C-alpha positions as CSV (number, residue, x, y, z in Angstrom):
1,X,-10.7,6.0,17.7
2,X,-12.6,4.3,15.3
3,X,-14.6,0.9,15.1
4,X,-11.9,-2.0,15.7
5,X,-12.5,-5.5,14.0
6,X,-10.5,-8.4,15.2
7,X,-9.7,-10.9,12.7
8,X,-6.7,-12.7,13.8
9,X,-6.9,-16.8,13.4
10,X,-9.9,-16.8,11.3
11,X,-10.1,-18.3,7.6
12,X,-10.8,-15.9,4.9
13,X,-14.1,-17.4,3.9
14,X,-15.3,-16.6,7.7
15,X,-14.5,-12.8,7.3
16,X,-15.8,-11.8,4.2
17,X,-18.5,-9.8,5.7
18,X,-16.1,-7.8,7.7
19,X,-14.0,-7.2,4.3
20,X,-17.2,-5.8,2.7
21,X,-17.4,-3.5,5.7
22,X,-13.9,-2.1,4.8
23,X,-14.7,-1.9,1.1
24,X,-17.9,0.0,2.2
25,X,-15.9,2.4,4.6
26,X,-13.2,2.9,1.6
27,X,-16.1,3.9,-1.1
28,X,-17.5,6.2,1.6
29,X,-14.6,8.4,1.8
30,X,-13.1,7.0,5.2
31,X,-9.9,6.1,6.5
32,X,-8.9,2.4,7.4
33,X,-6.3,0.7,9.1
34,X,-5.1,-2.7,8.2
35,X,-2.7,-5.3,8.3
36,X,0.1,-5.7,5.2
37,X,2.9,-7.9,4.7
38,X,5.1,-6.2,7.2
39,X,3.9,-3.7,9.6
40,X,0.4,-2.3,9.5
41,X,-0.9,0.5,7.4
42,X,-3.7,3.1,7.0
43,X,-5.2,4.4,3.8
44,X,-8.3,5.1,1.7
45,X,-9.2,6.1,-1.5
46,X,-6.6,7.7,-3.6
47,X,-8.9,9.5,-5.5
48,X,-10.8,11.4,-2.9
49,X,-8.9,14.8,-2.1
50,X,-10.4,14.9,1.6
51,X,-9.0,11.1,2.3
52,X,-5.6,12.2,1.1
53,X,-5.5,15.2,3.0
54,X,-6.8,13.4,6.3
55,X,-4.0,10.6,5.8
56,X,-1.3,13.4,5.6
57,X,-2.7,15.4,9.0
58,X,-3.1,11.8,10.6
59,X,0.6,11.1,10.3
60,X,1.7,14.6,10.3
61,X,3.4,14.0,7.3
62,X,5.6,16.3,5.4
63,X,3.4,17.0,2.1
64,X,6.5,17.1,0.0
65,X,6.8,13.2,0.6
66,X,4.4,11.2,-1.8
67,X,2.0,8.4,-0.5
68,X,2.6,4.8,-1.9
69,X,-0.3,2.8,-3.2
70,X,-1.6,-0.8,-3.0
71,X,-3.2,-2.4,-5.9
72,X,-5.1,-5.6,-6.7
73,X,-3.5,-6.5,-9.7
74,X,-1.2,-5.6,-12.6
75,X,-4.1,-4.1,-14.5
76,X,-4.9,-1.6,-12.1
77,X,-1.2,-0.8,-11.7
78,X,-0.9,-0.5,-15.5
79,X,-3.4,2.3,-15.3
80,X,-1.5,4.9,-13.2
81,X,2.1,4.0,-13.8
82,X,4.5,3.3,-17.0
83,X,6.3,0.0,-17.0
84,X,9.4,-0.4,-18.5
85,X,11.2,-4.0,-19.2
86,X,13.1,-3.8,-15.9
87,X,9.6,-2.9,-14.0
88,X,7.7,-5.5,-15.7
89,X,10.3,-8.2,-14.8
90,X,10.3,-7.1,-11.3
91,X,6.5,-6.9,-11.1
92,X,6.3,-10.6,-12.6
93,X,8.7,-11.8,-10.2
94,X,8.1,-10.3,-6.9
95,X,4.2,-9.3,-7.0
96,X,2.1,-10.0,-4.9
97,X,5.1,-9.5,-2.4
98,X,7.1,-7.1,-0.5
99,X,8.5,-4.7,-3.2
100,X,7.3,-1.4,-4.1
101,X,8.1,-0.1,-7.6
102,X,8.8,3.5,-8.2
103,X,7.7,4.4,-11.7
104,X,6.7,7.4,-14.0
105,X,3.1,8.5,-13.4
106,X,0.8,7.9,-16.5
107,X,-0.8,11.2,-17.7
108,X,-3.2,12.0,-17.4
109,X,-3.6,10.1,-14.3
110,X,-6.8,9.2,-12.3
111,X,-4.8,9.9,-9.2
112,X,-4.5,13.2,-8.0
113,X,-1.2,14.8,-8.1
114,X,-1.3,15.5,-4.2
115,X,-0.8,11.9,-3.6
116,X,2.4,11.8,-5.3
117,X,3.4,15.3,-3.8
118,X,3.2,16.7,-7.6
119,X,6.0,14.5,-8.4
120,X,5.9,12.7,-11.8
121,X,6.5,9.3,-10.2
122,X,4.3,6.9,-8.4
123,X,4.8,4.2,-6.0
124,X,3.1,1.2,-6.0
125,X,3.0,-2.6,-4.9
126,X,0.7,-5.6,-4.9
127,X,0.4,-7.0,-1.5
128,X,0.3,-10.7,-0.5
129,X,-1.3,-10.3,2.7
130,X,-4.7,-12.0,2.2
131,X,-7.1,-9.5,4.0
132,X,-5.7,-6.1,2.3
133,X,-5.6,-8.1,-1.2
134,X,-9.0,-9.2,-0.8
135,X,-10.2,-5.6,-0.1
136,X,-8.4,-4.3,-3.1
137,X,-10.1,-7.1,-5.4
138,X,-13.4,-6.3,-4.0
139,X,-13.2,-2.8,-4.7
140,X,-12.3,-3.7,-8.7
141,X,-15.2,-5.9,-8.7
142,X,-17.5,-3.4,-7.5
143,X,-16.5,-1.1,-10.5
144,X,-14.0,1.1,-8.3
145,X,-10.4,1.5,-9.1
146,X,-8.7,-1.5,-7.1
147,X,-6.3,0.6,-5.1
148,X,-5.7,2.5,-2.0
149,X,-3.4,4.7,-0.4
150,X,-0.9,2.5,2.0
151,X,1.1,3.9,4.2
152,X,2.7,2.9,7.6
153,X,0.2,3.2,10.6
154,X,2.3,5.8,12.5
155,X,3.4,9.4,13.1
156,X,5.9,10.1,10.5
157,X,9.4,9.4,12.0
158,X,8.1,7.2,14.8
159,X,8.1,3.2,15.1
160,X,5.5,1.4,12.8
161,X,2.7,-0.3,14.4
162,X,2.7,-4.3,14.6
163,X,-0.9,-4.8,15.4
164,X,-4.4,-3.3,15.2
165,X,-4.5,-2.5,18.9
166,X,-1.0,-0.8,18.5
167,X,-2.5,1.5,16.1
168,X,-5.2,2.5,18.7
169,X,-2.5,3.2,21.0
170,X,-0.1,5.0,18.7
171,X,-2.4,7.0,16.7
172,X,-4.6,9.1,18.4
173,X,-6.4,11.0,15.5
174,X,-9.5,9.5,14.1
175,X,-9.3,6.5,12.2
176,X,-12.6,5.2,11.0
177,X,-12.1,1.4,11.0
178,X,-9.2,-0.9,12.2
179,X,-8.8,-4.0,10.9
180,X,-6.8,-6.5,13.2
181,X,-5.4,-9.2,11.6
182,X,-3.3,-10.1,14.4
183,X,0.5,-9.3,15.1
184,X,2.9,-8.6,12.3
185,X,5.0,-11.3,11.3
186,X,7.9,-9.1,10.7
187,X,9.0,-5.6,11.6
188,X,11.0,-5.2,7.9
189,X,9.4,-2.6,5.9
190,X,9.1,-3.6,2.1
191,X,12.0,-2.8,-0.3
192,X,11.6,0.3,-2.6
193,X,13.5,0.3,-5.9
194,X,12.8,3.3,-8.2
195,X,12.9,1.9,-11.9
196,X,11.8,5.2,-13.6
197,X,15.0,5.1,-16.1
198,X,15.2,1.5,-16.5
199,X,18.2,0.9,-13.8
200,X,17.3,0.2,-10.5
201,X,18.0,2.6,-7.6
202,X,17.3,1.4,-4.2
203,X,15.5,3.7,-1.9
204,X,15.1,1.6,1.1
205,X,16.2,-2.0,1.6
206,X,13.7,-4.3,3.6
207,X,12.6,-7.8,3.5
208,X,14.0,-8.2,-0.1
209,X,17.5,-7.4,-0.1
210,X,19.3,-5.5,-2.9
211,X,21.5,-8.5,-3.6
212,X,18.8,-10.9,-4.4
213,X,17.0,-8.3,-6.8
214,X,20.5,-7.5,-8.5
215,X,21.3,-11.2,-8.9
216,X,17.5,-11.8,-10.3
217,X,18.1,-8.9,-12.7
218,X,21.5,-10.1,-13.8
219,X,20.1,-13.6,-14.6
220,X,17.2,-12.3,-16.5
221,X,19.9,-9.8,-18.8
222,X,22.1,-13.0,-19.4
């Protein structure tokens, strides 16, 4: 198992050094584990085929199922996905936050098709967790794509990890760096909404309910 960094309870200004280490790991093509808005995730450079393959192998994930991306801001999201009016409204309202949007991939796309299992859609989200969001922003500041693969830190089909230490116990494959930001505040995953054709299709209900999203959209459309 890789190097474990414990950051729970520390102020963001005090952990910049460690987040720089995480950024270097991503740039070097390594796989890291990190806290998100819900459960812990693993990820790495979504433009690196070796990284993509490693993540599929680590999770024993079916390669017909695409991987979601975490991005630093709307500008980075717009580089890889096509936003219709509905998607823009949802992104403006819920990002950063716990809503993942499934959108059409922009073609040509800077993200290899292996990430999305060769489908013409891509799943993206701007997280609000300060640790991972800062890492994404640092990547962008250094001139790299401000996004990483962000998939749950567990073997496919098994319960998610709720802390960095759980990642070390649940995943036996080598992960290069594990950032422990403390125990997850919720076990609920993010909500996933397909906006590909303008109308919302709920693929997974998580922290944000379908009723809340539908109510928001109905008010916007009035």
